[in-house]
C-alpha positions, 0 to 999 in steps of 0.5 A: 274182643267185641264181647269184652267191649260190650261187657265193659259198656254194659257194666258202665252204662246199664245203671240198673245192673248196679243194683245187682252189683250192690246186692252182691257187695252187701251180701258178701260183706254181710256173710264175711262179717258174720262168719269172721265174728263167729269164727273168731269167737270160736278161735278165741274160745279155743286159744283161751281155754287151751291157754289155761289148760295143759294139752292133756288133763288128768282129773276126777269129777269130785272136789275130794280129788284123787290120791297118788298123784305124785307117783302119777307125775313121776311116771307121766314125766317119763313118757315120750312126748311129755314135756312137763306136768304139774298138779293143780287144785280147784275148789270154791270159797268166800272172799272178803277184800278190804271189807268192800268185796264179799262174794263167792269165788272159784279158787285155783291152787297153782304151783306158779313157778311150774305153770308157765311150762304147762300153759299161758296163764302167766301171760294173763298176769298184769304186773308180771307180764301185761305191764311189761308189754305196756312199758315196751309199747310206750318205749317203742311208740307202737300201739301194739307189739307184734306177737313175735315181740311179745313172745321174745319179751315173755321168754326173757321173764323169770318164772312168776311167783306169789311173792309180795310186791316190793316196796309196799309198806304192809306193816303200815297198811295193817299196823295192828295185824301180826306177821303181815309179811308172812301172808301169802300172795293172791292173784285175783281175776280182773272181774273180781275186783272190777277191772274192766273197760269204760265207754271209751274202751280204756281199762279202768284199774282200781288204785291201791289194788296191790296194797289190798288184803283179802280173807279167803274161806274154803272148806275141804271135802273128805275122801270118805265123808258121806256128808259135808262137814261144815266145821271143816273150814279154813280161813287165811289172810292174803295180799293181792300181788297181781291180777289176771285177765285171761279174756275168758269171763267165766274165769276173770269174773269169779276166780282167784289163784293162790299157792298150791301148797297153801290151798292143799293144806287148807283143804286138808288134802296134804299127806297126813299119817297113812293118808297120801296127798291129794289133788284135783287135776294134773295138767300135762304139756306135750311136745310139739307134734305129739298126737293128743288122743294117743298121748291121752290114752298112754297117760290113762294107762299110767294112771290106771296102773298107779291106782291099781298098784295102790289098791285105789282103783275101785270106785275112783274114776280118774280120767286122762282127757285132751283139753278139747274133750274137757271143753267139748260142750262149749266148743261144740255149741259154738261150732253149731252156732257158727254153722247155723248163723252162716247157713241162715245168712247164706240163705238170705244171700240167695236173694242176690242170685234172683235179683241178678236173674231178674235184672239180666232177664230185663236186659235181654228183653230190652236188648233183643234187637241189639242181640239180633244185630250182633248175630246178623254180623256173625256172632255165634249163639255161644258168643252171645251167651258168653257176653251175658255170662261174662257180664255176670262174672264181671258183676260178681268179681266187682261186687265180691271185691267191694264186699271184701273191702267193706267186710274187711273195714268193718271187721278190722274196726269193729271194736272201734265201731262198737266203742263209738256206738256205746259212747255216742249212741249208748248202744252196747251189743257185745257184753263180756258177761254174755259172750265171755270175751271183752272184745269182738273178734276182728280177724278174717280167715283167708280160706273162709274169705276165698270161699265166700268171695268165690261163691259170690262170683259163682252165684253171679254167673249162675244168676245170669245163666238162664238169661244168657241161654235165652239170649243165645237162642234168639234167632236174628230175624225174630230179634230184628223184628222185635218191638 
């Protein structure tokens, strides 16, 4: 009982020990903020890239694409564990939006009605999904719907389409153009048309976006051409019918999405005579619980068999890879950055251990006579050591707990703090163009939190270990003679 009494007394009265408590608190909060942001950054990368891709992707490193994909789709859909599969196209083009925006873009051709069964791309579409979420939030008076509510809302929506926006007077917008209602729809990345956040954190959406026309120029790449044929280009007019905000800046800043069949025709990749149709990718969705690597191997067998049966295997490397393998360069880079930054900040946190050691050593020297009195009253060497170890444990628990509280408040409100810094101080640290996402990750991993707080407590005890041993080894007579 006397040990607990002395520990609590020292914790309240010895203000110099508060310095070590503050050091533990600051180091814990610092590491928590850093690892939460870096870990959240990695998590957002994984979720966003996976949300834009199938679980397994069949592709070839060539804009010319590969043929016989329809037979591949037929065979792949028969495999156990495969839930859905669809082809996609990707190329590059020049876009002209209302003679205001003229730039190069990445062009993705989607079978939009099928893509919702493959990935989460429809969730990125504002008019199709985002506006519905905002309307539900306004109707219910909540700041943000829960993920469960969003999922329920999403499942009730019909499949997305490239259909033109109802009630838009396209003939009046371009009265001199012909067949304007036959122009296909286009979905633009948010960054392509300048959709972003202002200094107050509000989304700035251009007016009249869904009344804008766009002219897209693309160029097909022949399967057997040894040079690029500049005359093999196609121009087509579109109407913008939606915008996409995937939260991955590489996509949002320079990507437009058009109907698969339309782009396939413009690229000259449709079936023609004896030439089969071609595509760039096959996106595959697996059933829950299916091993990605095993499924990729089984799909690769199907792809190789189809190409062999068609006598098209030689010289064509069509690979079936998991979504993680397709983004391995980015994921590995971020994982390494997280490990490096966490290691460096952990080294800085070692300062807290030495600070506790120095302060506790001073306390032992200052309390030498008190230690002699305690021992002369019957306290054992182990009991004396336990006082100082318990003191270190108390500082670790209190400091770690306060660090957790401070870290949680910073991480939970980090985007608001960043917005305030930009609004009041003019300091913008997190730029979407650099970090790929337009908001800072603001969630904590419970396992990582438990480990960091646990390390803070253990470090505090280790810092008090040597002073505790010195206090335990003091002899009562020598301690009482201490001046």
